N, C-alpha and C positions, 0 to 999 in steps of 0.2 A: 488592483489585481486581487482576486480572492485566493486565499491559500489556507492550509491548515498546517500547524507545526507539531511535529512529534519528536521526541528524543529528550533525554535528561542530560546526558553527557555531551552529546553533539546535537543540539537543537537543529532540526532540519525542516525546511519549508517544502511542502508538497502542494503542487498547483494542479490546475485542470481537473477539478473534482467533478466527476460524472458518474451516473449510474453505470454499474459494471457492464450491463448489456449494450450500452451505447458507447463503450470505450473504443476509440479509434486511435491507437498509439502511433506516435511518430517513429521514424527510423532513426533513433538516437539511443545512446547509452544512458542508463540511469537506474534509479530505484523506483519502486512502486509500493503503494500501501493499499491493502484491501480493508474496508471499514464497513461497519453496520451503522446505518443511519437511524438514530433513536428518536428522531423528531426534532421539532423546534421548541426552544424554551420560551418563556414569557416575553423575553426581549426580541424574539424572532430569529435568534441565532441558532443555526443547526447544531445538533449534538451528535457526535460520532464516537464509536468505540472501535479501536484498532483491532484487527483480527490477524493480519499477516503482513510481513515485509518481504520483498523480493528484489532482485537486481537482474539486469540483463545488459549485454553489450548492444542489443537491438530490441527495444521494447515491442516493436511490431512483430517480432517472431515468437513471442511467448505463448501464443495460442489461447488467448483469453476468449471467453472465460471458462467454458465447460470442460475443455480437455486439459486444464491445469491439474496437476496431481493433487493439489490441496483444495480443489473446488468443493468437494463434499464436506470437508471440514469447515470451510467458510460458511456454507449454507447452514450447517448444524449450529455453529457458534453464533450466527446472526440471530437465531431464535425468532425467525419470522420477520425481522427488520430488513429493509431493502439493502442490497450490497452496493457499495460505491468504491471507486478507485481514484487515486490521485498519483501524480508522478513528480519526481525530483530529477530533472535532467542533469546529466553529468557528461557533456560532450568531451571527447578526448581523454576520458578517464581510463584507467587500467582496471582489469578485473580485481586486482588487489585493492585498489582505492574503493571500488564499489562494495566489495565484500567486507572491508573494514567498517564502513558506515552501516551496512546492512546488519552485521553481527552486533554492533553497538546498539542499534535500535531494537533488535530482537531481545538482547539481554536486558535492556531497560524495561521491557514490558512482559517478558516471560510468557509468550503467546503459545497457546495450545497447538495452533496450526503450524507453528514454526519449530516444534520440538525436534524434528529430524535434523535441523540445522545446528542446534545448540550442542 
């Protein structure tokens, strides 16, 4: 299974890495990460830069991508790189569980597009 891990205090695996325009989220609670794809390195491994963390009780209701309130920030911060999204499913989680992990990730990376949450 392919995944990407973000987080310094609470390392968190995000799976289902896809281009943002092809994102078809499941009806599940969890976190999502928006990333800019910087290309592949010499070893063929993709390189991503995190732009935004979010959470939802139902990922399929978030209105991705263009009607999200931070969409313009993602595009600006990506600096021409393609946008990707990945998810960390948290079935049966509470809003407080998801927010705790989301805020930890946001604080680890001090993201411009998440400034309103900090």
